[in-house]
C-alpha positions as CSV (number, residue, x, y, z in Angstrom):
1,M,-74.9,197.8,148.4
2,K,-77.2,200.5,147.8
3,Y,-80.9,200.2,149.4
4,K,-84.0,202.6,148.0
5,V,-87.4,202.9,149.3
6,K,-89.5,202.0,146.8
7,D,-93.0,203.7,147.0
8,V,-94.6,200.1,146.6
9,D,-98.3,201.2,147.7
10,A,-98.3,204.2,145.3
11,E,-97.5,202.0,142.5
12,S,-100.1,201.5,139.4
13,H,-103.4,199.4,140.2
14,H,-103.4,198.2,136.4
15,S,-102.3,195.1,137.2
16,G,-104.3,193.3,134.3
17,K,-105.6,190.9,136.3
18,L,-107.9,188.3,134.7
19,P,-111.5,187.8,135.7
20,D,-112.3,185.1,138.2
21,S,-114.1,182.4,136.2
22,K,-116.1,180.8,138.9
23,L,-117.3,184.0,139.7
24,E,-118.9,184.4,136.1
25,E,-120.5,180.7,136.7
26,K,-122.1,182.6,139.9
27,L,-123.2,185.2,138.0
28,E,-124.7,182.9,135.3
29,R,-126.5,180.7,137.6
30,T,-127.9,184.0,139.5
31,V,-129.0,184.7,135.9
32,R,-130.9,181.5,135.2
33,C,-132.7,181.8,138.5
34,S,-134.1,185.2,137.8
35,S,-135.1,185.0,134.2
36,V,-138.7,184.5,135.1
37,L,-139.0,187.8,137.2
38,I,-136.6,190.1,135.2
39,G,-135.6,190.7,131.8
40,A,-132.3,189.9,130.0
41,L,-130.7,193.7,130.1
42,G,-131.8,194.4,133.6
43,L,-129.7,191.2,134.8
44,S,-126.5,192.1,132.8
45,L,-126.7,195.6,134.7
46,I,-126.9,193.5,137.6
47,A,-123.9,191.4,136.9
48,L,-121.7,194.4,136.0
49,A,-122.7,196.2,139.2
50,V,-122.0,193.0,141.4
51,Y,-118.8,191.8,139.2
52,T,-117.4,195.6,139.7
53,T,-118.1,195.6,143.4
54,V,-116.1,192.2,143.9
55,L,-113.6,194.0,141.5
56,V,-113.4,197.0,144.0
57,L,-113.3,195.4,147.2
58,T,-110.4,192.9,146.0
59,E,-108.8,195.7,144.5
60,Y,-108.6,198.1,147.5
61,K,-109.2,196.1,150.4
62,T,-106.9,193.0,149.7
63,P,-103.2,194.1,150.2
64,R,-101.3,193.4,147.0
65,P,-98.4,191.0,147.6
66,C,-94.7,192.8,147.2
67,V,-92.4,190.6,145.8
68,S,-89.5,192.9,145.3
69,E,-85.9,192.1,146.5
70,E,-86.3,194.6,149.4
71,C,-89.5,193.2,150.4
72,V,-88.6,189.4,149.9
73,G,-85.4,189.9,152.6
74,T,-87.7,192.0,154.7
75,A,-90.4,189.2,154.9
76,S,-87.4,186.5,155.3
77,R,-86.1,188.2,157.8
78,I,-89.4,188.6,159.9
79,L,-90.3,185.1,159.3
80,Q,-86.9,183.6,160.7
81,A,-87.0,186.2,163.9
82,L,-91.0,185.0,164.8
83,N,-91.8,182.5,167.7
84,K,-95.2,181.2,166.4
85,D,-95.4,179.0,169.3
86,M,-96.3,182.1,171.4
87,D,-99.6,183.6,171.9
88,P,-98.9,187.3,170.8
89,C,-101.4,188.6,173.5
90,K,-99.5,186.8,176.1
91,D,-95.8,188.2,175.4
92,F,-95.5,189.8,171.8
93,Y,-91.7,190.3,172.4
94,E,-91.4,186.4,172.7
95,Y,-93.9,186.2,169.7
96,A,-91.9,188.7,167.4
97,C,-88.3,188.0,168.6
98,G,-88.1,184.6,170.1
99,G,-86.9,183.3,166.8
100,W,-84.4,185.9,166.1
101,I,-83.1,185.5,169.8
102,K,-82.8,182.1,169.5
103,K,-80.4,182.5,166.5
104,N,-78.3,185.5,167.5
105,P,-76.8,184.8,170.6
106,V,-74.4,187.6,171.8
107,P,-71.0,187.4,169.8
108,D,-68.0,186.5,171.9
109,W,-66.4,190.1,170.9
110,A,-69.6,191.8,172.5
111,T,-71.7,192.2,175.2
112,S,-74.7,192.7,173.7
113,W,-76.4,192.1,170.3
114,D,-79.4,193.6,168.7
115,Q,-80.5,195.0,165.5
116,L,-78.5,198.1,166.4
117,A,-75.4,196.3,167.2
118,R,-75.7,194.3,164.0
119,L,-76.0,197.6,161.7
120,R,-72.9,199.0,163.6
121,E,-71.0,196.0,163.1
122,Q,-71.9,196.0,159.0
123,L,-70.8,199.8,159.1
124,V,-67.7,199.2,160.8
125,T,-66.9,196.6,158.0
126,D,-67.7,199.1,155.4
127,L,-65.9,201.5,156.8
128,R,-62.6,199.4,157.3
129,E,-63.0,198.6,153.5
130,L,-62.7,202.2,152.5
131,L,-59.9,202.8,154.9
132,E,-57.5,200.1,153.5
133,A,-58.7,200.5,149.8
134,D,-56.0,201.8,147.6
135,D,-56.1,205.7,147.4
136,E,-58.1,207.0,144.7
137,E,-57.1,210.3,142.8
138,D,-58.0,213.8,144.0
139,L,-58.9,212.6,147.6
140,P,-59.5,215.2,150.0
141,K,-56.6,215.8,152.5
142,S,-58.7,215.2,155.4
143,V,-59.7,211.8,154.0
144,L,-55.9,210.8,153.4
145,K,-55.4,212.2,156.9
146,A,-58.0,209.7,158.5
147,K,-56.4,206.5,156.3
148,S,-52.9,207.9,157.8
149,L,-54.6,207.5,161.4
150,Y,-56.0,204.0,160.5
151,R,-52.4,203.0,159.3
152,T,-50.7,204.3,162.4
153,C,-53.6,203.0,164.8
154,V,-53.2,199.1,163.4
155,N,-49.3,199.1,163.5
156,V,-49.2,197.7,167.2
157,D,-45.7,196.7,166.9
158,K,-44.7,200.4,167.1
159,L,-46.6,200.6,170.5
160,E,-44.4,197.9,171.9
161,V,-41.2,199.6,170.5
162,D,-41.8,202.9,172.6
163,G,-43.2,200.9,175.6
164,I,-44.6,203.5,178.3
165,K,-42.3,206.5,177.6
166,P,-44.6,208.2,176.1
167,I,-47.0,208.1,179.4
168,E,-43.8,209.4,181.5
169,R,-43.3,212.5,178.9
170,L,-47.2,213.3,179.5
171,L,-47.3,212.8,183.1
172,G,-44.0,215.3,183.4
173,K,-45.9,218.0,181.3
174,L,-48.9,217.5,183.9
175,G,-46.5,217.8,186.9
176,L,-46.6,214.2,187.8
177,P,-44.2,211.6,188.7
178,P,-43.4,209.2,185.8
179,R,-44.0,206.3,188.3
180,P,-46.7,206.3,190.8
181,P,-46.7,208.7,193.7
182,Q,-44.9,207.3,197.0
183,Q,-45.6,210.5,198.7
184,A,-46.9,214.1,197.7
185,S,-44.6,215.7,195.2
186,E,-43.5,219.0,196.5
187,N,-44.8,221.0,194.2
188,F,-48.0,219.5,193.4
189,T,-51.7,221.1,193.2
190,W,-54.6,219.5,192.2
191,E,-55.5,222.9,190.2
192,E,-52.2,222.7,188.2
193,T,-52.3,218.8,187.3
194,T,-56.4,218.9,186.2
195,G,-56.3,222.3,184.6
196,T,-53.4,221.4,182.1
197,G,-54.8,217.8,182.1
198,R,-58.0,219.4,180.7
199,R,-56.3,221.4,178.4
200,L,-53.8,219.0,176.7
201,M,-55.9,215.8,177.0
202,G,-59.2,216.6,177.2
203,L,-59.7,215.0,180.7
204,N,-62.3,216.4,182.9
205,V,-61.4,214.8,186.7
206,L,-62.9,216.1,189.7
207,L,-64.8,218.5,187.7
208,S,-66.1,219.2,184.1
209,V,-65.7,222.3,181.7
210,Q,-66.9,222.7,178.6
211,V,-68.0,225.9,176.4
212,A,-71.8,225.1,175.2
213,E,-74.9,227.2,174.7
214,D,-76.3,228.9,177.2
215,V,-79.6,227.5,178.1
216,R,-81.3,230.2,178.9
217,N,-80.3,232.2,175.7
218,T,-79.0,229.7,173.0
219,S,-77.7,232.5,171.0
220,R,-74.5,232.7,172.9
221,N,-72.1,230.3,174.4
222,R,-71.0,230.2,178.3
223,V,-68.7,228.3,180.3
224,V,-70.2,225.3,181.7
225,I,-68.9,223.6,185.0
226,E,-70.2,220.7,186.5
227,Q,-69.9,217.1,188.5
228,V,-68.1,214.6,186.8
229,S,-68.1,210.7,187.4
230,P,-64.9,209.7,189.6
231,G,-64.1,206.8,186.7
232,F,-66.1,203.8,187.6
233,S,-69.6,203.9,188.1
234,D,-70.8,205.9,190.9
235,R,-73.9,203.8,191.4
236,Y,-71.5,200.8,192.3
237,L,-69.1,202.6,194.4
238,L,-72.0,204.1,196.5
239,Q,-73.5,200.1,197.0
240,P,-70.4,198.1,197.9
241,E,-72.1,195.2,199.1
242,Q,-74.6,195.0,196.3
243,F,-71.8,195.3,193.8
244,A,-69.1,193.5,195.8
245,H,-67.8,191.7,192.4
246,E,-67.7,194.7,190.3
247,L,-65.8,196.6,192.8
248,A,-63.3,193.5,193.5
249,Q,-62.7,193.5,189.9
250,Y,-61.8,197.2,189.5
251,H,-59.7,197.0,192.4
252,K,-57.8,193.9,190.7
253,Y,-57.4,195.9,187.6
254,I,-55.9,198.9,189.3
255,K,-53.4,196.7,191.3
256,E,-52.2,194.7,188.0
257,M,-51.7,198.1,185.8
258,I,-49.8,199.5,188.7
259,T,-48.0,196.2,189.1
260,I,-46.5,196.4,185.6
261,A,-46.2,200.4,185.6
262,D,-44.0,200.0,188.8
263,P,-43.2,196.5,190.6
264,D,-41.8,198.5,193.4
265,T,-45.0,200.3,194.2
266,D,-47.3,198.4,196.7
267,A,-50.3,198.2,194.3
268,G,-52.9,196.6,196.6
269,Q,-52.4,199.6,198.9
270,F,-52.5,202.2,195.8
271,A,-55.8,200.3,194.5
272,D,-57.4,200.6,198.1
273,D,-56.8,204.2,197.9
274,I,-58.1,205.0,194.4
275,V,-61.3,202.9,195.2
276,E,-61.8,205.0,198.7
277,F,-61.3,208.0,197.1
278,S,-63.5,207.5,194.0
279,K,-66.2,206.5,196.9
280,S,-65.8,209.6,198.6
281,L,-66.4,211.5,195.4
282,A,-69.5,209.2,194.6
283,K,-71.0,210.0,197.7
284,I,-70.9,213.9,197.1
285,M,-72.3,214.1,193.8
286,T,-75.7,215.1,192.8
287,P,-78.0,212.1,192.3
288,V,-79.1,211.7,188.8
289,E,-82.8,211.7,189.8
290,V,-82.2,214.9,191.4
291,R,-80.5,216.6,188.4
292,R,-83.5,215.0,186.2
293,S,-85.5,216.8,188.5
294,G,-87.4,220.4,187.8
295,T,-86.6,221.6,191.1
296,H,-82.6,221.2,190.5
297,L,-81.0,224.5,190.3
298,F,-78.4,225.7,188.1
299,H,-76.4,228.8,188.9
300,E,-74.7,231.8,186.6
301,V,-72.4,233.8,188.2
302,S,-69.0,236.2,187.0
303,V,-65.9,234.3,186.7
304,Q,-64.8,236.7,189.9
305,Q,-67.8,235.2,191.7
306,F,-66.9,231.6,191.2
307,V,-63.4,232.3,192.1
308,Q,-64.3,233.8,195.3
309,G,-66.9,231.4,196.2
310,S,-69.5,234.3,196.8
311,S,-72.4,231.9,196.0
312,G,-72.4,230.8,199.9
313,G,-70.0,228.2,199.4
314,P,-67.8,226.8,202.3
315,A,-64.8,228.1,204.0
316,T,-62.6,225.7,202.3
317,W,-63.4,226.9,198.8
318,K,-61.2,229.9,199.4
319,E,-58.0,227.2,200.1
320,H,-58.2,226.5,196.3
321,D,-57.0,228.5,193.3
322,W,-60.0,228.4,191.3
323,D,-58.4,231.4,189.2
324,R,-55.2,229.4,188.5
325,Y,-57.7,226.5,187.1
326,L,-59.6,228.2,184.9
327,K,-56.3,230.1,183.4
328,L,-54.8,226.7,182.9
329,V,-57.5,225.1,181.0
330,F,-57.9,228.1,178.7
331,A,-54.1,228.7,178.3
332,N,-52.7,228.7,174.6
333,T,-56.2,229.6,173.2
334,S,-57.3,233.0,172.0
335,V,-59.9,233.2,175.0
336,T,-58.7,235.0,177.7
337,L,-61.5,235.2,180.4
338,H,-62.6,238.8,181.8
339,P,-63.2,238.4,185.5
340,Q,-66.6,240.8,185.8
341,Q,-67.9,240.4,182.3
342,D,-67.6,236.7,181.6
343,R,-70.2,234.4,183.0
344,I,-69.7,230.9,184.0
345,I,-73.1,228.3,184.5
346,V,-72.4,225.9,187.4
347,M,-74.7,223.0,187.0
348,D,-73.8,221.4,190.2
349,L,-72.7,224.0,193.1
350,P,-73.6,221.6,195.8
351,Y,-71.5,219.2,194.2
352,L,-68.2,221.8,194.1
353,Q,-68.8,223.3,197.6
354,K,-68.5,219.7,198.8
355,L,-65.5,218.8,196.4
356,A,-63.8,222.1,198.1
357,T,-64.4,220.5,201.4
358,L,-63.3,216.9,200.4
359,L,-60.3,218.5,198.7
360,S,-59.1,220.3,201.9
361,D,-59.7,217.2,203.9
362,T,-58.1,214.6,201.8
363,K,-54.2,213.7,202.2
364,P,-52.5,215.3,199.2
365,V,-50.9,212.1,198.1
366,I,-53.9,210.6,197.8
367,I,-55.7,213.2,195.4
368,E,-51.9,213.1,193.5
369,R,-52.5,208.9,193.1
370,F,-56.1,209.4,191.9
371,L,-55.2,212.0,189.5
372,W,-52.1,210.0,188.2
373,W,-54.4,207.0,188.1
374,S,-56.9,209.0,185.9
375,V,-54.5,210.3,183.2
376,F,-52.6,206.4,183.1
377,S,-55.7,204.6,182.9
378,T,-56.9,206.7,179.7
379,V,-53.5,206.4,177.8
380,A,-52.1,203.3,178.8
381,P,-53.9,201.2,175.9
382,M,-52.1,203.0,173.5
383,T,-48.8,201.5,174.7
384,L,-48.3,198.2,176.0
385,S,-50.4,195.3,174.9
386,S,-50.3,194.1,178.4
387,F,-52.4,197.0,179.3
388,R,-54.8,196.2,177.0
389,D,-55.0,192.6,178.0
390,L,-55.9,193.4,181.2
391,G,-58.4,195.9,179.8
392,F,-60.0,192.8,178.0
393,E,-59.9,190.9,181.5
394,F,-61.5,193.4,183.3
395,S,-64.5,193.7,180.9
396,R,-64.6,189.8,180.9
397,A,-65.1,189.3,184.5
398,V,-67.4,192.3,184.5
399,F,-69.4,192.7,181.5
400,G,-69.0,188.8,180.0
401,L,-66.9,189.8,177.3
402,Q,-65.5,186.5,175.9
403,Q,-63.1,187.8,173.1
404,R,-60.9,190.6,172.4
405,T,-62.1,193.3,169.9
406,P,-60.2,192.8,166.9
407,R,-57.4,195.4,166.4
408,W,-58.8,196.9,163.2
409,K,-62.3,197.1,164.3
410,S,-61.2,199.2,167.3
411,C,-59.0,201.4,164.8
412,T,-62.0,202.1,162.6
413,A,-64.2,203.0,165.7
414,N,-61.4,205.3,166.5
415,V,-60.6,207.0,163.0
416,N,-64.5,207.3,162.8
417,A,-64.7,209.2,166.3
418,N,-61.7,211.8,165.0
419,F,-62.2,211.9,161.5
420,G,-66.2,210.7,161.3
421,V,-67.0,213.7,158.9
422,A,-63.9,212.4,156.2
423,L,-65.4,209.0,156.7
424,S,-69.0,210.2,155.8
425,Y,-67.5,211.5,152.3
426,L,-66.3,208.1,151.0
427,Y,-69.1,206.0,152.9
428,V,-72.4,208.4,151.3
429,K,-70.5,207.8,148.0
430,R,-70.3,204.2,148.3
431,H,-73.3,203.4,150.5
432,F,-76.1,206.0,150.7
433,D,-78.5,206.3,147.9
434,Q,-79.5,210.1,147.7
435,D,-83.3,209.2,146.7
436,S,-83.9,208.1,150.0
437,R,-83.0,211.0,151.7
438,Q,-85.9,212.9,150.6
439,K,-88.1,209.5,151.3
440,A,-87.1,209.6,155.1
441,I,-87.9,213.7,155.2
442,E,-91.4,212.5,153.9
443,M,-91.7,210.5,156.7
444,I,-90.7,212.8,159.3
445,E,-93.3,215.4,157.9
446,D,-96.2,212.7,158.6
447,V,-94.7,211.9,161.7
448,R,-94.9,215.4,162.5
449,E,-98.3,216.3,161.0
450,A,-99.4,213.3,163.1
451,F,-98.1,214.6,166.4
452,A,-99.8,217.8,165.6
453,A,-103.1,216.1,165.3
454,T,-102.6,214.1,168.6
455,V,-101.6,217.5,170.2
456,Q,-104.6,219.1,168.9
457,Q,-107.0,216.4,170.6
458,L,-105.5,216.4,174.0
459,D,-108.0,217.1,176.7
460,W,-105.4,217.7,179.6
461,M,-103.8,220.7,177.8
462,D,-105.2,224.3,177.7
463,T,-105.5,226.3,174.2
464,T,-102.5,228.5,175.0
465,T,-100.1,225.8,175.9
466,R,-101.5,223.7,173.0
467,L,-100.5,226.7,170.3
468,K,-97.0,227.0,172.2
469,T,-96.2,223.4,171.6
470,L,-97.8,223.4,167.9
471,N,-95.4,226.2,167.4
472,K,-92.4,224.1,168.7
473,L,-93.4,221.3,166.5
474,K,-93.3,223.7,163.7
475,A,-89.7,224.5,164.4
476,I,-88.1,221.4,165.0
477,R,-85.6,221.1,162.0
478,N,-84.5,218.1,160.3
479,F,-81.2,216.9,159.6
480,V,-80.8,213.7,157.2
481,G,-78.7,211.6,155.7
482,F,-75.7,214.1,155.7
483,P,-74.8,217.6,155.4
484,A,-74.3,218.5,151.9
485,W,-70.9,220.6,152.3
486,L,-69.0,217.3,153.1
487,L,-69.1,216.8,149.2
488,T,-67.0,219.9,148.9
489,H,-63.4,219.2,148.9
490,E,-62.6,222.7,150.3
491,Q,-64.9,222.7,153.2
492,L,-64.1,219.1,154.1
493,D,-60.4,219.8,154.7
494,K,-61.4,223.5,156.2
495,H,-63.0,221.4,158.7
496,Y,-59.9,219.4,159.7
497,K,-57.4,222.2,158.9
498,H,-55.6,221.7,162.2
499,A,-55.8,217.9,162.4
500,E,-52.6,216.6,162.6
501,V,-51.6,212.6,162.0
502,V,-48.2,211.7,163.1
503,E,-47.3,208.6,160.6
504,D,-46.6,205.4,163.2
505,N,-46.6,207.7,166.4
506,L,-50.2,206.8,167.5
507,F,-49.6,208.5,171.3
508,E,-48.5,211.8,170.0
509,T,-51.2,211.9,167.1
510,Y,-53.8,211.4,169.9
511,L,-52.5,214.5,171.8
512,K,-52.4,216.7,168.5
513,L,-55.7,215.4,167.4
514,T,-57.1,215.7,171.1
515,W,-55.6,219.3,171.6
516,A,-56.9,220.6,168.1
517,A,-60.4,219.6,169.3
518,I,-60.2,221.2,172.8
519,K,-58.7,224.5,171.2
520,K,-61.6,224.8,169.0
521,S,-64.1,224.0,171.3
522,L,-62.6,226.2,174.0
523,E,-62.3,229.5,171.5
524,S,-66.1,228.7,170.4
525,L,-66.5,231.0,173.9
526,R,-66.4,234.0,171.5
527,E,-68.4,232.7,168.7
528,K,-72.2,232.6,168.3
529,P,-73.1,229.1,168.6
530,D,-74.1,227.3,164.9
531,R,-77.6,226.3,164.8
532,N,-77.1,224.5,161.7
533,R,-74.7,222.2,163.1
534,W,-75.2,218.5,163.0
535,V,-74.8,216.7,166.4
536,A,-73.7,213.0,164.6
537,T,-71.4,212.2,161.6
538,A,-73.2,210.5,158.6
539,T,-71.4,207.1,159.7
540,T,-73.3,207.0,163.0
541,V,-76.0,204.2,163.6
542,N,-78.6,206.2,166.0
543,A,-80.7,209.1,165.5
544,F,-81.0,212.4,167.9
545,Y,-83.0,215.3,169.2
546,S,-81.2,218.1,170.3
547,A,-83.3,220.5,172.9
548,T,-81.0,223.2,172.6
549,L,-81.2,223.4,168.7
550,N,-84.5,221.8,168.7
551,S,-83.5,219.8,165.7
552,V,-83.9,215.8,165.6
553,T,-80.9,214.0,163.4
554,F,-81.1,210.6,161.4
555,P,-77.8,209.8,159.8
556,A,-77.3,208.0,157.0
557,G,-75.8,205.2,158.9
558,I,-79.2,204.1,160.5
559,L,-81.4,204.6,157.4
560,Q,-80.5,200.9,156.3
561,P,-82.6,197.5,156.6
562,P,-83.9,196.9,159.0
563,F,-84.9,200.3,160.1
564,Y,-85.5,201.7,156.7
565,G,-85.6,200.5,153.4
566,N,-87.8,197.8,153.8
567,G,-89.6,197.5,150.8
568,I,-93.0,198.0,152.5
569,E,-94.4,200.9,154.4
570,A,-96.2,198.9,156.9
571,I,-92.3,197.9,158.3
572,N,-90.6,201.2,157.4
573,Y,-93.2,203.4,159.5
574,G,-93.1,201.0,162.4
575,S,-89.6,200.8,162.6
576,I,-87.6,204.3,161.3
577,G,-91.1,205.7,161.7
578,A,-91.3,205.1,165.1
579,I,-87.5,206.3,165.6
580,M,-88.4,209.4,164.1
581,G,-91.7,209.9,166.2
582,H,-89.5,208.9,169.0
583,E,-86.7,211.7,168.5
584,V,-89.9,214.4,167.8
585,T,-91.5,213.0,171.0
586,H,-88.3,213.8,173.2
587,G,-88.9,217.1,172.4
588,F,-91.9,217.3,174.8
589,D,-90.5,214.8,177.2
590,D,-90.0,215.5,181.0
591,Q,-86.7,217.1,179.9
592,G,-87.3,218.3,176.2
593,R,-90.8,220.1,177.3
594,R,-88.8,222.9,179.2
595,Y,-87.4,224.3,176.4
596,D,-88.9,226.5,173.7
597,E,-89.0,226.6,170.2
598,E,-85.5,228.4,170.2
599,G,-84.0,225.8,172.5
600,N,-84.3,228.5,175.6
601,L,-84.7,226.5,178.9
602,K,-88.0,228.5,179.6
603,Q,-91.2,227.7,181.5
604,W,-93.5,228.3,178.9
605,W,-96.8,225.5,180.1
606,S,-99.2,226.8,182.1
607,A,-99.4,225.6,185.9
608,A,-102.8,223.6,185.3
609,T,-101.3,221.8,181.8
610,L,-98.5,221.2,184.1
611,E,-100.6,219.6,186.5
612,H,-102.0,217.1,184.1
613,Y,-98.8,216.1,182.5
614,H,-97.3,215.3,185.5
615,S,-99.8,212.8,186.7
616,K,-99.7,211.2,183.4
617,V,-96.0,211.0,183.3
618,Q,-96.1,209.3,187.1
619,C,-98.3,206.5,185.5
620,I,-95.4,206.0,183.1
621,I,-92.8,205.7,185.9
622,D,-94.8,203.6,188.0
623,Q,-95.7,201.1,184.8
624,Y,-92.3,200.6,184.1
625,S,-91.0,200.4,187.7
626,K,-92.5,197.1,187.9
627,Y,-90.6,195.6,185.1
628,H,-87.9,193.0,185.7
629,M,-86.0,190.9,183.5
630,P,-85.8,187.3,184.4
631,Q,-81.8,187.1,184.4
632,L,-81.7,189.6,187.3
633,P,-84.9,188.7,189.5
634,N,-83.7,191.4,192.2
635,Y,-83.3,194.4,189.9
636,T,-86.6,196.3,188.2
637,V,-86.1,199.1,185.9
638,H,-85.7,202.7,187.6
639,G,-88.7,204.0,186.4
640,F,-87.8,207.6,187.1
641,N,-84.3,207.8,185.3
642,T,-85.8,206.0,182.2
643,Q,-88.9,207.9,181.9
644,G,-87.7,210.2,178.9
645,E,-87.2,207.1,176.9
646,N,-90.4,205.5,177.8
647,I,-92.2,208.4,177.3
648,A,-90.5,208.6,173.9
649,D,-91.2,205.5,172.7
650,N,-94.9,205.3,173.7
651,G,-95.5,208.8,172.0
652,G,-93.3,208.0,168.9
653,L,-95.1,204.7,168.4
654,R,-98.4,206.6,168.1
655,A,-97.1,209.2,165.9
656,A,-95.6,206.7,163.4
657,L,-99.2,204.6,163.7
658,R,-101.0,207.9,162.6
659,A,-98.2,208.7,160.1
660,Y,-98.7,205.4,158.3
661,S,-102.3,205.9,158.1
662,L,-101.6,209.7,156.4
663,Q,-99.2,207.6,153.9
664,R,-101.9,205.2,153.3
665,R,-104.5,207.7,152.4
666,R,-101.9,209.0,150.0
667,A,-101.1,206.0,148.5
668,G,-104.2,203.7,148.5
669,R,-103.9,199.9,148.8
670,A,-101.1,198.6,151.1
671,A,-99.0,196.0,150.3
672,A,-98.9,192.2,151.8
673,L,-95.3,190.3,152.3
674,P,-94.9,186.9,150.5
675,G,-94.9,183.8,152.9
676,L,-97.2,186.6,155.5
677,P,-100.4,187.6,153.6
678,H,-102.3,186.6,156.6
679,L,-100.8,189.7,158.1
680,S,-102.8,192.9,158.4
681,P,-100.9,196.1,157.3
682,D,-101.4,197.2,161.0
683,Q,-100.2,193.7,162.3
684,L,-96.7,194.6,160.1
685,F,-96.5,197.7,161.7
686,F,-96.4,196.5,165.2
687,L,-94.2,193.4,164.2
688,G,-92.1,196.3,162.3
689,F,-91.7,198.2,165.8
690,A,-91.0,195.1,168.0
691,Q,-88.5,193.2,165.8
692,I,-85.9,196.5,166.2
693,W,-85.5,195.8,169.4
694,C,-84.7,192.0,169.1
695,G,-81.8,191.3,171.4
696,N,-79.5,189.7,173.3
697,S,-77.5,190.6,176.3
698,T,-74.8,189.1,178.8
699,V,-76.1,189.7,182.4
700,G,-73.3,192.3,183.3
701,A,-74.0,194.6,180.6
702,L,-77.9,194.0,181.4
703,K,-77.1,194.7,185.0
704,S,-75.3,197.9,184.0
705,K,-78.1,199.1,181.8
706,M,-80.5,198.5,185.1
707,V,-78.5,200.5,187.4
708,E,-77.2,203.2,185.3
709,G,-79.0,203.3,181.5
710,V,-81.6,206.0,180.8
711,H,-83.2,203.1,178.1
712,S,-85.0,200.0,179.3
713,P,-84.2,197.0,178.2
714,N,-85.1,196.1,174.7
715,K,-87.7,193.6,175.9
716,I,-89.5,196.1,178.2
717,R,-89.6,198.8,175.4
718,V,-91.6,196.6,173.4
719,I,-93.7,195.4,175.9
720,G,-94.4,198.6,177.9
721,T,-95.3,200.6,174.7
722,L,-97.3,197.9,173.1
723,S,-99.3,197.2,176.1
724,N,-100.3,201.1,176.3
725,S,-101.7,200.8,172.5
726,K,-105.4,200.3,172.0
727,E,-104.9,199.9,168.6
728,F,-102.2,197.0,169.2
729,A,-104.8,195.2,171.1
730,E,-107.5,195.8,168.3
731,A,-104.9,194.7,165.2
732,W,-103.6,191.6,167.0
733,K,-107.2,190.7,168.5
734,C,-105.9,190.8,172.4
735,P,-108.9,190.1,174.9
736,K,-108.9,192.8,177.4
737,G,-107.3,191.8,180.6
738,S,-104.7,189.8,178.6
739,P,-101.0,190.9,179.5
740,M,-100.6,192.7,176.2
741,N,-103.9,194.4,176.7
742,P,-104.5,195.8,180.4
743,E,-107.4,197.3,181.3
744,H,-105.3,200.6,182.5
745,K,-103.0,202.2,180.1
746,C,-100.6,204.7,180.3
747,I,-101.2,207.4,177.6
748,L,-99.6,211.0,177.3
749,W,-98.4,211.8,173.4
């Protein structure tokens, strides 16, 4: 179904409304009572003036009811989500979402369920229909490849026939034995295995190597090396007593996987080795708090300096063949690294230096086992169903998943990950109304103008920094809906020219698709970065800000109800408008503000302004650090790690509210929803914001989000943001000092 945002607020005011007969009676009585004092003509003029005044007030102050299909659907959705028994000034999230939460438990096949998840579910269903539909004439070759991958993926019977032989062949290419190593192989080196694994299957293990923009000069690309997760949550690994259950389940999963792979291996000892070495890796990782802070340094060195460890590294650095590792990563590409001319950006030098020592101090068989497991666990789900069953059991024990994900669903997601632009071609032609794209761009521009007005009024920012902030804001580029070039067959097929699908051979297809993507990425080292690239496909239900591109992206997938196309602007600006404001504000959060208008990492704020900024950010950190969820009373929100998203939520809401006022000034009278005439436009705006975060979650998934996530839980996103808004308190008439209107508010943007 196509959705079109109707500008109901801008419709003609010529409604043909009949005069109020009671009003005429009142005027008639007024005439009789006053006839002794003034003449009939004067009375007629007074009556006309009174009548006109009443009509004007009725016309422009009383919201018009919107009865379009979109508005009726929106009103029904809002009413069903409410819990009217809750005082909105006590807990607005429960008031706005209590009904939704009660009616929408987490489905058995999910670990969390909210409005984003529902829309993603609808998207996956739409994509499945497109993939399973009969081929139309003149479809792009890339679309046919996508459909072929889908057919190959759902054919699970073929996976059983091949068994684990494809894994054994891959392990051989990586210099690893076909079965779990009992002792170190004669010619094993970690450099050979990890370097080849990065090239053949995109596996970043022990360290990560990417080609990305040089953050200090985004007109060029650089090799970027940084730390990488050991394969299981480093937070859980570092606190084994607190997360004993999760670690026990991970140990069990490894043990049972190895038992199937090779019954002769001591699976318990193997699992012990993997978990213990993973803990050792977690201990040397640079904590996320340090990486996020302004004091975290990254180093730029030549290839030769990196290989020789001339950045003051430990003596153990030279015990490892870093040159061989890098050559294997770039093998069979058009890139040959030059020792002096090519530069490497090292994001986590302390980690790499500690890694060199850890690898020297660890028995080779332990390292080989860890690498063997890293490869095996990555590809095993593409073979026997018994491996997939164990993955499901692990997810059930740790995250509360109750039902296996249907094969068609995981395959659709797989195709979207590999052929997202090709699927976008089908999706936007069937499900996206082109007119809504222009409306969305207008909303973003309203948000940008509103944010600019806020910047102009900040009392903590000096003039020079203010001008640079406004310049960066103006330079933010919009990517909305989908890239126009994907509708051109030639360009679409060129994009997937090297993508190859081997019908009925999922494992081989995976390797070919992965290698094509890796080769393209690594060879971009010799190219100028594409400043106009999209960071997501149209078939994505999310929104993005890129610091290096200084761009915001709103794919077609999220431009759907309940985020967009709600028929009434109060809800649209409260939902997608707040998300637009959120992404724009990311350009000025604790991370985004470090990049200038060209996306270069640069100190462009004055010291005095930074001092004020940090104190205001600290207010937000402290505020959110006090929040907890009733399901997990011993855990609080990590205020420091979630600060960027919390800043964006708060700034985004304020920008959206101001943007909505701009829209109302243009359009005139606001509209009301059927069944909700008592709610003012501003009240509807805040409801629109709160209800996009209505959601449920399993305890396991919530714990993971609290411990590792950069977003606060949905409820906290609503409570924290709205309790900082004086406009919210005024709209809902919340007494000062009530839970939703605290005396002290944290306000940054």
